[in-house]
N, C-alpha and C positions, 0 to 999 in steps of 0.2 A: 386369487380371483381369476375367474375364467376370462380369457381374452374375448373381447366383444365380437371379433370376426368369427369366432367359433359358434356364436349364436345366430349368425346371419346365413341362412340357407336359401333364401329367396328374397326378392325385393320387398315382399310384404313384411319381413322381419325388420327392415330398415325403418319402417313407419312407426315402430314401437319405441325407437330410441330418442333420447333427448340430445340437444345440441352438443353438450360437453362429451357425450358418448360418441357422437358422430365424429368429433375432432380426434378422439382417441382411435376410433375405427380407421380414420384416414391414415394415422400414423402406423397402425398395425398393417394395413394394406401396403403402405410404402415399404415397410421393413420386409414383408414377405416377398414383394416383387423383386427387391434388390437381391434377396437371398436366392430365389429360384432362378431368376434370369442370369445371375452370375454363374450358376452351374449349367443351365440348359442353353444359355444364349437367348437372344431375342431383342425386341424393341423396348429398350429400357426408358430412355429419356422422355419419349412421347407419353408413355403410360404413367410415369411418375407425375407428369404435369396435369393429368386429367382426372386425378382421383376424387377430389372434392366435387368436381363437375359431374362425375359419374354418380356419386352418392346422391347429389341433389336431383339429378334426372330421375333416378329410380325412386326417390321419395315423392316426387310430384306426379310422375306419370305411372300408369299401371301396366307395365310390361308383363306378358306379351300381348295383351289386348290392345294397348297403345303400341304403336310401332316406332322403335328407335333404330334408325338406320345409320350405321357408322361408316365413315369414309376411310378407306385404306384399312383401318383396323389396327394401326399402330398404337392407338390410344385405348384399346378396348380390354386390356388385361384386367383392370379393376372390374369392368363390366362382367367378365367371365367369373371372377371370384364371387360377385354378388348375385349371380344367377344360377347357383346350384352346382358350380364346378370347382368349388374350393378343395374338396377332398381329392380331386384328380389333377390339381394344378401342378403338382410335382412332375407330371407327365408332359408338361407344356413343350410342344415342338419335338417330342420324342415319337419314334415310330409306334403307332398304335395308341398314342396319347392324344391330348387335345391340341387343336390347331393353334397357331399363333395369330390367326385371323378369325373374324366372325364367320361361322358356317351354320346355315339353317339346319343342316343334317345333324349338327351336334347339339343344338338347343333351340327351342321355340323362341327364346329371347333374342336370338340372332335373326333379325328380320330379313337380312339380305347378305349375300356373299360380299366380302370386302377385302380385296388384295391389291387392286389397282386404284390409284387416286382418281377422284372426280366423278364417281358414279352415284354418290349418295343422294344428291338432290334430285336427279332424274328418277331414280328408283323410288324414293320417298314420295315424289309428286305423283308417280303412277299409282302408288298405294292410296294417296289422298283422293285422287280422281275416282279410283275404284270404290272407295268408301262412299263418295257422293253418289255415284251411279247406283250403288246397291242400297242407298238410303240407310247407311249404317252410322253409328256414332262412336268414333274413337279418334284419338289424336295421333298425328304423324309428325315425328321429329327427325330432321336430318342433322347429323352431328358431323360437321366438317371442320377440318383443321390441318395442321402440318403442311401448309402451303397449298392444299388441294384446290383452293379457290382460284388459283392461277390456271387450272386445267380448263381447256376450251369447253369440254363437255359440261363442266359445272356452270360456266358462264352462259352456255346455251340454255341450260335448265332455268337459271335465274331469269334470263330474258323471257322464257315462256311463262314463268309464274307471273310476271308483270302484266300479262294479258288475262289473268284469271282472278277470280275473287274467292277461290277455295281457301278454307282454313288450313294453314300450313305453318310449321315452326321450323325455322332454320337457325341452328345454334352454331355460331362461328367461334371456334376455339382459337383465338389469336395469340400465338406464341412467337410470331415473327420468324418462324422456321418452317422449312420442309425437312429434308435431311440436312441440307445446308441452309443458311439464311435465305428467307424468301426474297425473290426479286420481282421487279415489274411494277407497273404503275399502281395497281391495286394495293400491293404490299406497301408501296411508298405512301399511298393515301392513308393507310392504317397506321403507319409508323412515324410520320412527320408532318409538319404544318405545310399547308399549301395556300396559294392565293386563290381567292374566288370573290366575285363582286357581292355575292350574298353574305359572305362572311364580313366583308368590309362594311356593309350596311349595318349588320347586327353589331359589329364592334363599335361603330360610331354611335349607335343608339345606346349601347352600354356605357360608353364614355360619357355621354351627355348626362345619363342618370347618375353615374358615380361622382362626377365632379360637382354636382349640386349638394353632395353630402359634406359634413364637416371634414376638413382635411382631404376631401375627395380628389383635388387636383394632385396632391402629393402622392396619394395612394395609387392613382392611375399611372402616374409617371414612373413609379418604381415597381409596377406590378406586371412585368413581362409575362409571368406565368399565367395570369388571367387572360391576357390576349391570346396566348397559345391555346389555352383551354377553350376559349370561345371558338377559335378557328377549327380546332380538332373536332369539337362537338358539332358545330354547325355543318361542316363539310361532310363528315361521315354520315350524319343524320340525313342530310339532303341527298347524298349519293344513293342511299338505300330507299329513301322515300320516292325518289325519281324512278326507281326500278319497281315500285309498287309494294314495297314492304313498309310495315310500321317498325320503326327502329327502337330497340331497348338497349341501353348500354352507354358507355362500356361498364361491365360488371367485373368486380374482383373475383377471378376464377378460383381463388383459394379460400373464399369466405362462404361457407355452406349456407348460412342464413340469408346472405344477399342473393346467392344463386337461387335458392328456393323462392324468394320473393319475386325475382324476375321470371322464373319459369311458371309460377302461378299466374302472373299477369299475362304471360304469353298464352298459357293454356286457356284462360277464361276470356280472352279477347274476342274471339268468334266474329271477326270482321275482316277476314282475309289473311294474307301471309304476314308473319312476324319474324323479324331478325333479332336474335339475342346475341349481342356482341360481348364475348367473355375474354378477359385478358388473363392468361396463365403464363407460368414460367416453365419452360421445358426442362425436365430433369429435376424438378422441385424435390428437395429433401436429400439429394445426393450431391454433395459439394462438387465433385469432379464432373458430374453430368450437367450441373447448372453452368459450370465454367466452360465446358467443352461439349455442348449438346450435339454437335455434329459427330464427334468421336463416339459418344454414348447413345446415339440414335439407335443403332443396332450393335450388339456385342456378341462375340463368339463364346461358345461354351468354354469353361476353364479346364476341361479335360481333353481338349483337342491336342493331338500330337503336334509338337513344334516341327516346322519344316523351314530350314534355313534358305531354301530356294525362294527367289522373289515370286510374287503373284503374277499372273498373266496381266492383271490390271496395271501393276507397277511396270512391267516390261513394256506394255503399250504406251504408258505415259512417258517413260524414258525415251522410247523410240520416236514418239511424236515430237518430243522436245528437240531431238536432233534434226528431225525432218524440217521442223519450223525454223530452226537456226540456219539450215542450208537453203531454204526456199521461202521467201517472204510471202508467196502466194498461198501457202498452206495455212488453213485456219481450222479451228476446232469448234464443234457445237455439241452441247449436251442438254439434257432435260432434267434439271434439278439434281444431277448426279456428278458434280465435279469431283468429289472425293471417291465415290464408289467406282467411277470409271478410270481413276488414276490421272485426272486432269488438273488437280489442285495446284501442283507445282508448275505445270505448264501455264496455267492462268496467271500465276505470280510472275512468271518470266515474260509472258506475252499477254498482258491484260487487254490489249486492244484487238487481239486476234483469237480470243477464246470467248464464246458466247454461251452463257447459261440462260436458256429461254424459260426456265420454270417447267412445271409439269405439263408440257405442251409438245408431245412428240410429233404431232402432225405439222405444227408450225416449224419445228426443228428441221424436218426433212425438206419442206418447201423453201425455208430460209436458205438451206444449203443449195438448193437448186438455183435460187436467185443469185447467190454468190458465184456459183459455177458459170452462169451465163456471162459473167463479167471477168472471166479469166482466173478466178481463184479455184483452189482445190480444197473443198470442204471435207473434213473428216468428222462424221457424225457418230459419236460414241453413245450407244444406248443399249441397255440390257435386252436380251432376246425377247423376253416376255413382254416388254414395253414397246418394242419396235412393232409388234403386232398391231398396235393402235394407229400406225401411220401407213398402213398397207396401200391405201388409195394414192397417197402422196408419192410413195415409192414408184408405183406404176405410172401415174398420170404426170407427175411433175419432174421425175428423174429419168425413168427408163424410156418413156415415149420420146422425149427430146434427146435421149442418150447423153446425159450430162455427166461429167467426171466427178461424181460424188462417191466418197469412200464410206462404207458403213463398217464401223468397228463394233462387232456384236459381242458384248461381254455376257457372262453367265449363260452361255449356250449349253444345252443338254441338261443333265441333272444338276440342280442347284442345291437341293438338300432340305434343310429344316424349315424353310419358308413354305414348302409344300405346293399344292396344286396351282395356285395362282402365280407362282414365281418360277416353276420349272420352265426350261427353254427347249422343248423337244420338237418345235415346229418350224424353225426358221429355214432349215434346208428345204423343206417342202414348200413353204410359202414364197420363197425367193427363187427356187429353181424353175418354177413355172413362168417366170416373168422374162419376156424377151429383152435382150441387151444387158441382162444382169450376169455378171461373173460371180461365182460363189466358191469360196475356198475355206479350208480349215487347217491350221498348222498342227503338226504333231507335237511340237514342243515350243519353248519360248524363243529359241533361236530362229526357228522357221516363222514364228509370229513376226519378229522384227523384219525379216526379209520379205514376207508377204505384204506387210504394211508398206514397205518401201516400194515393192512392185505395184501395189494398188495406187499409190500416189503418183507414180510415173505412168500409169496405164492409159490415162485419158479417157476412161469409160466408167460406168457404174460398176462398183466392185464391193462385195461383202466379204469381210474376214471374220469368221466366228471362232470364238475360243471359250474355254470353260472357266468356271469360278475356281478360285483357289490357287495354290502354289504350282509352279512349274516343276521340272524334273531335275533342276540343278545343272542343266546343260550349259556349257560355256558358250558365250555369245560371240559371233563374229565381230571383229573390230570394225570392219567395213561392211556395209550393207551389200547384199547380193540380190540382183534382180533375177527372179525366177520366171522362166518362160511360162506364160499362161496356158493352162490346159495340159500340163505335163505332170506325170507321176514319177515314182522312183521305186525300184526294187531294192529292198533292204535286206532280204534274206532269200537264199536259193533253196529250193526243194522240189522234188518231182512227184510227190504223192497228192498234194492238195495245195490250192492257192488261197491265201487269205488276203482279201482286198479291204483295207481299212482307211478311215479318214479321221483327222483331228485327234481328239482325246483317246480314241480307241487304238491308235497305231502302236503305242508303247505296250499296252496290255496284249495286243496281238503278237508282238515280238516275244513277250514273256511266255505266252501260251505256246508259241512255236518251239521255244527252248524246252519247255516241259515235254512236248510231244516227241522231240528228237531223242530224248532219253528212253522213249518207248518204241523207237523205230519208225515213227511217222515223221516224214520230212516235208516241211511246209515252205512254200514260197510265200513271203510276206511283202506286200507292196503298199506303200503310202501313195494312194491315188491323188490326194492333196486337193485337186479341183473337182468339185461336184458338178460344176457347170463352167466351162465346157469340160466334159470328162475326157480323159486320155483314152480315146477309143482304141488306138493302136495297141497300147500296152495291155488293156483289158482283154482284147481279143487274142493277143499273143499268148497271154497267160492262161486263158481259157482253153486254148488248143493244147497247151503244154501239159496240163494235168487233167483236163476234162472235169475237174471238181473245183468249185468256187464257193467260198464263204465270204459274204460281205458283212462288214461290221461298222456300225455307226451309233452315235449317241443322239439319235433323232428318231422320230416315229417312222415306221417303215413306209407308210402311205406317202408317195410322192418324194421320198427321200433318196439317199444315195443308193441303197439296194435296189430301189425301184428303177433308178437311172441305169444301173448295170443290166437289169433284166430287160428293160426297153431296148438297150443297145444290142443285147444278144438276140432278141426277137427280130430286130430289124436287119441283123447281119446275115441271117440265113444259116448260121452255124447250128448244127443239131448235136444231140447227145451230150450236152453239158449238164452235169448235175450241179445245181446251185442252191445254197441255203443262205438265209438272211438272218443276221442278228441285229436287232434294232429294239428301240423302246416300245413297250406294248401299246395297244390301241385303247388306252384309258388314261385318265388324269392321274398322275403319280402323287401319292400321299407324301406327307412330310416324314423325314428321317434323315440320317446322315448320308452324305454322298457315297461313302464306302458301302454302307448297307444297301442302299437303293441300287447301286451299280451291280452289286452281287445278286440281288433279287431279280434284276432285269437281264442278267447274264452277259453284261458288256464288260466285265472285268476279265482278268487273265484266266481265272478258273472257269468262268462261264464259256469263254471262247474255246478253251482246251476241251471242255466236255463236248461242245458241238463238233469240233474237229474229230474227236474219237467216234462220235455217233455216225458222222458222214463216212468215215473210213472203216467202220466196223465190219462191213460186208465185203471190203475190198482187200485184195492182197497187197501188202506194202513191202517195199524193199528193206532188206537188212541194212545196217549202217555201212557194211563193207560194199554191198551192191550199190548203195546210193553214192558213196565216194568214188567208186569206179566210173559211174555214169557222169559225175561232175568232171572228172579228169578227161574222159573221152569227149 
């Protein structure tokens, strides 16, 4: 018998299936997702929990004429399978394959880009208003979940919808989770009982009605569950109706028939915005993912080479733990990324000094500023790509008042398989331009711990950016060392050409210099370390020494480290310096492995070596004997 999934090449094919076939289809999708994601890596638990929900959506609505806007996109793997991408699904998150997130360039069924949480309601509302202005007739559905409702942008959009009477459908996939369990007052409202006078009135009216029935008093006195049911239903309903929505739910998110009934009611309502509250289980159908949805939110490919060195995130967490043990004024803040940033163990040790604010990067930064005004040293741990969302707060609330907030910027540079929305190539550029901000990048895990120590002691805004993945197995200093701010370090001497590197490119630059030495090209390699303030004395000294410079960074060139060096040379009045820049290209970088993407961008050892050769190709270089004689002299 042919698998049902093989008969589904578009949403139209779903409408031909009977309910028993739909249930089998959900099982087949679940099995395929586990199989492919286990090999390729990706967001497993979220997508497993949204399969029935996705089937029902595409049965009731007519995509792409009707617009289904996914939030984040962690939940959208089943959507990809059902919208004509089944045969390419084995290429998920592979270079040249399909993206792990909705991309309009990939399919007309992907109504909007989705990689950062909280944008779905705003984008979908814009589409709904455009529909009304154009006097068109189609439905718009915003599919939000995985804790995204805690995002400030999502709440801003909900607030706006309350002032409108446009037809709009908001589907809340309530699984009680983001990457970690959802936190905050809204999550609390969804997950547990609360006191409210309206509930008390409704409960009392229900009590009066029930006790009039035979054995009613006994039934009421022993039925705590019905009291809780009343409270939950009344409060959540009232919350959304006060915001201008008609509330439907809660709906069993794994019952396709119930979901279709609810979606049909929402579709046919035509009297303003509707909220469909769906309850799902993250990781549904995968016992380990159901038990530990945080661990299985996103998993790595099973073909990744094992590296025994700790990850940078782990080193950060361990370092911060020691810093907090030594100084009770050090606190930590993250935005729904306790595990990803390495703060989970820190939170267990210091639960009162670690603050997970939910998917609210703007709030995280200004919260840190408030703490800093009262003598605390906040360490804000946020991925590079997500810190972009708090740029105004960095400038207005931290740097203008010059407050001692430390930014621990994880996943800087090339992140890999998550692609365009998650690469971190801009932080050096967007931070270097801000007055009062110090920006640094460690070359290895030992330098990371020492720079974090330096940042905490600095008494000023300071950003420490570091890459995704494992370190180099460098032994860590037993005692932290404070590094003088604005100082670099020469790691290798040579008189033919100078390579100035920062962060993750320093070790590859050293490897490239080793390769070139075998060919008679002798490189000075310097870890400049601080992008702002740059070690002007060291850079100018090395420029005069060789008259040839190559800058290397895992950041876009515009406004980054190489740009800083060129600005310095231009202002110094030194002439005759040949300078080349190796940086990430001026385009959004596709998904693929970190190793492949670094090679393609030329920021690995081989790419740096090629550029050194090119620069030196027309210049006479010393032989090894001549070079050694000059070093001695």
